[in-house]
C-alpha positions, 0 to 999 in steps of 0.5 A: 448512469450505471456509474452513478447508480453504483456509487450510490449503492456503494455509499449506502453499503459503506456509510457505517464502515470504519476507515483503514487503521491499517543509470548513474555513476552512483550505482553500487552495491555496499557490502556492509551489512545493516540491521533492520531498524537502524537509521540509515539516512545516508542510504535513503537519501542519495545524491540528487544526481544519482536519482535520474535513470531508468525506473526499476533500476537499482541505485544501491543495495546493502545486506540486511542482518538481524531481526526481523529479517526473513528467515531462510533467505538472504536479505537485502535493503534496496534503493531503486528508481521510480517516477512520482505522480508529477513524472519526476524521478525519485528514489524508493526503498524496499527489501528483498528476501531470496530463498537459499539454495539453487533456484528453479528454471527461470529463476525464483518466482517473485511475490512483491508485497505492498505493506499496510498503513504505517504513516507518511513520515520517513521514520515509518517506512517498513524497512526502517522499522521492520513493522507494518504488515506483512510481518517477517514471519508472514514473508518467511512462509512464502520463502519456505514455499520457494518464492522470493519476496520483495516488500516496498516502502512506497514512494516518499516513505523513508526516502526524500519527497512526500508519500502518496498515501492511497494514490494508486498509480504511484503505489503500483509504480513502487511495487512494479519497479521493485520487481524489476530491481529485484533481478538486478539485486539478485540474478536468481530472481525471475522476471515473473511476479505477482503483486500482493498487499494487505490493507493499504497494500491491498489497494496498491495490489489492485492498482498494479492489476490495472497498470503494472503490466504496461508500466514494467512490460519487461517484468510480466505481472501474472496476477494480484492478491488483495487482502482486505483492500482499502476502498470507498474512502471518499464515501466514508469522508462524505459520511464524516462531513455529514455528521458535522451538521447533523444532530445524529452526528455520532451515528455511522461516522466511522473511525476517520479522525486519525487518517485525515492527515494521511489522506490530506498529505496523500492528495497533496502529492497530486493536487494543490490541496488547501486543508484550511478550506475544510479543516477546523483550526484545531485540525490544521494545527495538528496537521504537521504531526503526520509529517513526524509521527506514525499511524499508531501515535496519530491514533492517540487520544491526545492527537487525531484519535481524540477528535470527533468529525465535528473537531476535524471538519468545518460545517461549511468546508469545501471538500470537493478537491479532496473528494475528487482525489479519493474517488479517482483512487478508489480501486472499485473502478480499476480495469484489471489486465490480469487475474485478481484474488480478493481475500476478506475477513468477515470480522474485520472492523478496520476494512469491513466486509461491507466495504469490500463486498461493495467494491467486488460488486462494482467490479463484477458489474463492470464485467470483470472477473474477481475471485473473492473469498471470505473467511469466518472468525477472521479480523483485519490482522488475521486475514494474512495467516488465515488465507495463506493456503488459499493465497499460495494455491492461487499464486502457485496456479499463476506460475504453473507450480504443482506441489 
């Protein structure tokens, strides 16, 4: 009964919100440096026999050079093992920045970042493009504060296989397995870590707070920091679908069009979803563009960004299976096993304050403790810089660091 009430309240609160804009013989360390942004198909696509093995172990690694590597650190491109939603071993890529100098006792404390939305096509992987929040400058602030920083590309983003966009369990596995792999890449990295992410990455960090401790017990998770985390996507899709058959359709529809293909591709990693059951012919025709183009291109007016909800969803379409997946992956219902900090800008139009307010309220009504901090005059992108001091103090406390 309480769950039903909470979901009804959340639907009312977020109805007008916008969607996110945002062990094998092959184990080797390749000494050749590679510039970030350079296509490295051979690196990202290992031989099939190299992929099975202990999740969190390293397949291979290379030194990273050039811009935008993280200043003040040694930079590594990492290919490591994880397990997808269908329990199949997969290779995942990411980066690792380790501070210069001697590490503290116990090794460098580690922050594992979940990046914001970049797309689902392999070319959109942050380690290939250097893009997607957090930036190299954002990471450099943590390195300067004495933290090693790892940033995952998530499963299937850059590497073979589909990317489970906003599928919480595979996101958190990618983060937790990178925390374990980081120590194999550089022995000066400690075992303890904090999950941190922005937008899609905030969503991932919240799922890590619920499951990572059990997934990688050899790598103790101390807490999770979620900046402008995505939530209530199911409610936003319901509202967009409602507008299709309503004369007031443009009211409260939200900027959903360009994210529908990402949501569909994500859902297809966990269920046999037929988009022809609810998408218009035009939308079905455009769907493959998600497999080759990144989020910015999909938002173009000639692509998904130019479609209204009526041009995306059919009036009699069956959205039930997609909505089931989206609801199952709403972080509002995650049971946390570690402390959580949520940071939100009041002027965020991408992941609006009302959405995060509703998410935290649901978590607190379930008896969970969430440290929730809001920032004035701060939008979606600015929250990373605006909240740095708060985030650093909170993370320092988790590691027992005093300054």
